[in-house]
N, C-alpha and C positions, 0 to 999 in steps of 0.2 A: 712284576712290571717295572722294577727299578731300572734294569738295564735298558729296557725299551725307552723309558722316559729320558734317561741320560743321553741315549743315542739321538733322540729327536731334538733335545735341547742343544746338543753339540752341533747337529746338522743345521738348526736354525741360526746358531751363532756364526757358523762359517759360511752360510749361504750369502751373507752380505760382503764377503771378502772377494776381491778381484785381484788378479796378479798385476803387478806394476808393468810387466811387459806388455799387457793388453793395452793399457793406457798409452804407453810409449809408442806402440805401433800405430794406434789410431791417431795420435797427435801428429806423428810424422806425415801420415796421409793428409790430415787437415792442413798442415803447414805447406805441403807441396801444392795442394789445391789453392790455398790463399796466394802463394807466390805466382802460380800460373795465372790466376785471375788478375792480379795486379799488373803482370807483364802484358797481358792481353789488353787491359784497359789503357796502359801507358803507350804501348807501341802499336796496338791494333786499332783502337778507337780514339787514341790521342785525347783522352779525358784529362781535364785539369784537376788533379787531386794533390793532397799533401803526401806525396809518395815517401818523403823522408820519414814522416811520422808513421805512415802505414808499415813500412819495412821495419821500423823500430818496434812496433807492436808485434809483428811476426817474429822479430828477433828475440823478444822476451820469451815466446813459446819455444824457440830453438834453444835458448839458454836453459830454460826449465827442463827441457828434455835431456840435454847434455848432462845437467847436474844429476838428474834421475838415473841416467845410464851409468855414470862413473862413480857415484856415491853409493847407490843401493844395488843389490843384486837383482837381476831381471826377474827372478822367480819369487821375489818378495810379495807376500800377500798383504794387501792394503786393508786396514781396519775401516770401520764405519766413518770415523772422523777424517781419515786420510782420503777415502773415496769422496766424501763430501767436499773436501778442499780441492781435489783435482777437478771435479765437475764445476765447482764454483769458479775456479780459475779459467776454465774453458769458456764459460758463459761471459765472464767479464772481458776476456780477450776478444771474443767475437763481437760483443757489444761495442768495445772500443774501436774495432775496425769498421763497424757499421756507422758509428758516429763520424768517422773520417771519410766515409764514402756514401753519403746521402741518406743515412738512416733507413727508414722503411721504404724509400724510393729504390733502394738497392734490392734487386730480385733475390739476392742470396740471404736476405734477412730471415727467410724461413728456416735456415739451417740452425737457428737458435733452439729449435724444438728438439734436436738430437740429444744434447746433454741432459735435458729435463726428462726425456723419455728413459734414458739410461738410469737416471736417479730414481725414477719411479720403479724400475725393475730391480735395482740393487740396494737401495737405501731404505731406511725405515720410513714410515709414513710421515713422521714429523719432518725429517730432513728433506724428503721429496716435496712436501707441500711448501716448506720454506724456500727451497730453490725455485719452485714454480712461481711462487708469489714474487720473489725478487726479479725473476726474468720478466714477468708481466709488467712490473713497475719500470724496469729498464726500457722495455719496448714502448711503454707509454711516454717516457721521457724522450726517447728517440723520435717519437711521432712529431714532436715540436722542435726539439733541439738537436741539430746535426749540421755538418758542413755539407752544403749542397753539391750536387754533381754538375759539372760544367764541361762543355765541349771545348775543342781547341780554339773556337771563336768566342769563347766565354758565354755561349748560350746556356741558359739554365735548363737542366733536365729534371723535370718534376712532374709526377702524375697528378691528376686532379685530386682534390681533397677527398672526394667521396671514395675514390679508389684507394687512396692512402689510408683512410679509416677502415675500408674493407680489408686491406692487408693486415692492419692491426687486429681487427676482429678475427680474421682467419688464423693468425698466429696464436692468439689467446685461446681460441676454441681448439686449435690443434694441440696446444700445450696440455690442456686439461683432458681432452679426449684421448690423445695418444698415451698420456700418463696413466689414465684410468684403465684403458684397454691393456696396456703393457703390464700394469700391476695385476690385473685380474688373471691374465694368461700365465704369468710367472707364478702367482700364488697357487693357481690350480695345478700347474706342473709340479711345484714344490710339494704341495699337499699329497698329490698322487704318489710322488716318489717316496715320500716319508711313509705313507701308508703301505706301499708295497714292501718297503724295507721292514716295517713292523710285521707284515704278513710272513715274510721270509723268516724272520726271527721266531715267530710263533710256530711255524711249520718245522723249523730246525729243532726247537725245543721239544715238540711232540715226537719228532723222529728220534731224538736222543733217548726219550723215555721208552720208545719201542725197541730201540737197539739195546737198551739196558735190560729189558725183559729177555731178549735173546741171549745176552751174555749170562744172565742168571740161570736160564734154562740149560745153557751149554755147560756152565760150571757145575750145576747139580748133576748133570748126566756124567761128566768126566770124573767127578769125585766119588761117584757111587761105588765103583770097583775097588779103589784103594781102601775105602772105609769098610767094605765087606771083608777085605783081606785082613785089616786090623782087627775086626770083630772076631773072625775065625781064629786068628793067631792068639788073641787074648783068651779065647775059650779053651784052646789047647793048653796054654800056660796055666790056667786055673786048675785043670785036671792034673797036671804034673806037679803042682805046688801045694798039694793037699797037706804035706807035712811042713810046709813053710807058710804059716798063716799071714805073716807080715807081707811077704811077697805076693801071696794069693790076693790080698786086699788091693795091692797095686795093680795086679792084672785085672781084677774086677772093676777098678776105677777106670782103667783104659777102655774096657768094654762098655762101661756105662757112658763115657764121654763119646765113644764112637756111635752109640745109639742116639745120643743127643745130637751129634752132627748129622746123622741120617735124618732125624726128624726135622731139623732146621732146613736141610737141603730139600726135603720133600715139600715143605711149605713154600720154599723159594721156587721150587719147580712148578707148584700150582699157581704161584703169582706170576712167574715168568712165562709159563705154558711152554709147549713144545714149539719147534720152529714152524711147523706147518700151521699151527693155530695162531702164530704171530702174523701170518699172512692172510688168513681167512677166518671168518667166524659167522655164526647165524646173525641175521639182521637184528633180531631182538637183543642179542648179546652186545653187539656194537653200540646200539642205541642206549642201552642201560649202562654200558661202560662210559659213554660220553656224559651221561647224566649223573654218574656216581658222585663226583665232587660236590654236587648241589643238592643231594638228597637230604642231608642233615641240616639244612639251613632254615628250618621252621616252616617250609611250605610243603604241601602234599603233592607229590608227582605221581600221576596215574599213567601207567603204560597200558595201551590197548593195542594188542597185536592181532592182526587179521587171522592168522592160523599159527599158533606158537609151535606146533609139532611139525608142520610141513613148510616152515618158512625158508626162504632162500639163504644160502651162505654167500656172503659178500666179501669183497677184498677189504681187509682190515688196514686201510690206508690212514696215515697220520692226518692228512688234510680232512678226511671225512670225520674222524673222531674230534679233532679240534674245532672244526666248523660247527658241528652239531653241539658241541659243548658250549660254544659262545652263544648260540641261539637259545639253548636251554637256560643258560645263565641270565640272559636278557629277560626271558619269560619269568623266571623265578624272582628276579629283582623287582619287576613291576606288577606281579600278580598280587591279589589280595590274600588268597589262601591256597589256591590249587592251580596246578599246571597239568595239562593233558598232552601226552605224546602218543600219537596214533601212527601205526604203520599198516600198509596193505600193499598188495602187488598183483600184477597180472602177468601174462606171458611176455608183454612188451615193456612194462615199466614197473618201477618201485616207487611207492608214494610214502611220504612222511609228513605229518602235520604236527606242529607245536602250537598249542593254544593256552591261553591263561584267562583268568577272570579279572584282570586288571582293567585300567581305563582305556587300553588300546593305544594305537599310534595317533599322534596329532594329525588330523585329516589333511592339513595343508602341507605336511611333510612326507606323506606316504609315497609320493612319486620320487622323493629324493633319498629314501632309505637305502643305505648301502654306500652313499657317498662318504668319503673320509673327512674327518674333522668338521662334521656338520653340527652346528650349534643352534640352539633356539632359546629364547627367553623363558626361563622356568618360573612357574608360579610358586607362591609360598608353600602351597600344599605339596608340590613336587620336591621342594627342598627338604621338607620334613620327612617325606617318604624315603628319600635317598640322600641323606646329608653327605656332602663332600663329593657327590657324583657330578662330573662335568658335562657328560652327555655329548661327546664329540663325534659319536657314530663310528669310531674306529673299530670297536668290537664287531659290529654288524658288517662293516666293510671287510674285515678279515674273514669272518664266517662266509660271507657271500663269495669272496674271491676264492677261498679254498674249496668250497663246495662246487662252484662253477668249474674250477680246475679239475674236479673229479668227474665232470660231465653233467652236473645237475642244473636244473632250472629252478629258480627261487622266486617266489612271489610273496608279497606282504599285503595284508588286508586287515580289516576290522569286522569281525562277525560273519563275513561271507568270504569263502575261499575263492580261489581263481576259477574253480569249476562251477561256481554259481550256487553251491549248496548253502542253504541257510543254516548257520551254526548257532543261532540265538535261541535254542530250544530250552529244555529244562536246565541244562548246564550253561549258565551265562558265560560267555567267552568275550574277552576283549581283543587282544592282538592275535592274529593268526599268521603263521609262517608255513608255507607249503613248499616242500622240496620234492622234485620229481627227477628221477634218474632213468634214462634208457637202460633196460635191464642188462644189455650187453656191455655197458660201461663198467659196472661194479660187481656183477654176479660172477662168483668164482668159477662157475661152470663154463662161462663163456671166455674166461681169461686164464687158461691153465699156465700160460707162459709167465704170468705174474707170481705164481706160487713157487716156481723153481723146483728143484729136486727135493723130494720128501726126505726128511731125516728120520733116524730111528726114534721111536717115542721114548720119552723119559722113563728110565727104569733104575731104581735103586734097590739093591738086595736088602 
């Protein structure tokens, strides 16, 4: 899991980086809008404003953008502190314009929400809260201190105080609501993207192991004939060198080593299996292969197959093996002493249940099982049972995603499965996971195209 952890940390670090070009483009749009608003106020409505100071504030943004364009490359990625500075500059520049143009009497005062929302999406929580708090403070100051709006006849343009306070309240609520909403959406999208990346890495790792088994089987098959030739030739040399004992010993050594290579290749062939077996296997074999890494971990795993001799042969897909392995690992981790793995099938479906005698799933989280990076507050008993375990839900997410990719439906429960069967009999069970496949999705008999052309079986003389 080291590569996966490093990848997620790297992703988290770069997720706060935004290209400078993005800020430059957005700021040019804001500058154009501010200039148009000032020109309309000056020549369209003939408002009496401090236009010199207003254009000066806009000019500061223009100078800042020009410096960014000519000094830094446009594809520069901004760090956390640089992003924070850029957004703080935009808030201060906009508040300065509002101070010169009526404060919260200006209908454009609501635009101050935009940079705070961006901060909530791109910056850390501390930076986002700091910028939001500063913006609320500046809005509160502008509520009382600002240069008023006046018409060409010097009439004061000011909304009643109750509406002015309403504008302030609306801006404050919008700042916190939009920030929270944006933060939640971006966090959800980021968590899902990272979890899907972890799923792809897990599937790729399982696929590499499967491919390695095929390479081993192919190597054992291809090397069988040359080794048989070496063995035959060495036997003939031994017969011809009866009068040369020192050379006969060398020929015997060659034959002995050839026999040793043959035995090694046979064991590799059994481990790698033939090509056809890499593509399909009995349901019981696939389930027990998925559980194999967890059999020697101090917990008793009991397999209960509906009919071992007449079971269906299913496609031996990496996503099925890795998904079941994660579910069995979770059951072993939380069980007291025993895990039960049951399989059965009908003409339409294939069923698999994984049960344990542990405490079961937290009842308030059953509906969220399978969500990535799901955390909950652990008791001291949980920490002792699994020291160092963070409980992010990523393993169950990977298992659920991979198995659903194979066509399965997965349900999680405590003591009673999704079919309503009471499982709290003589064998006390805690958590229950039920996986149901439509038979045509994974049964090898219904998917001959997934098996490809059959290869010659492994044979070593």
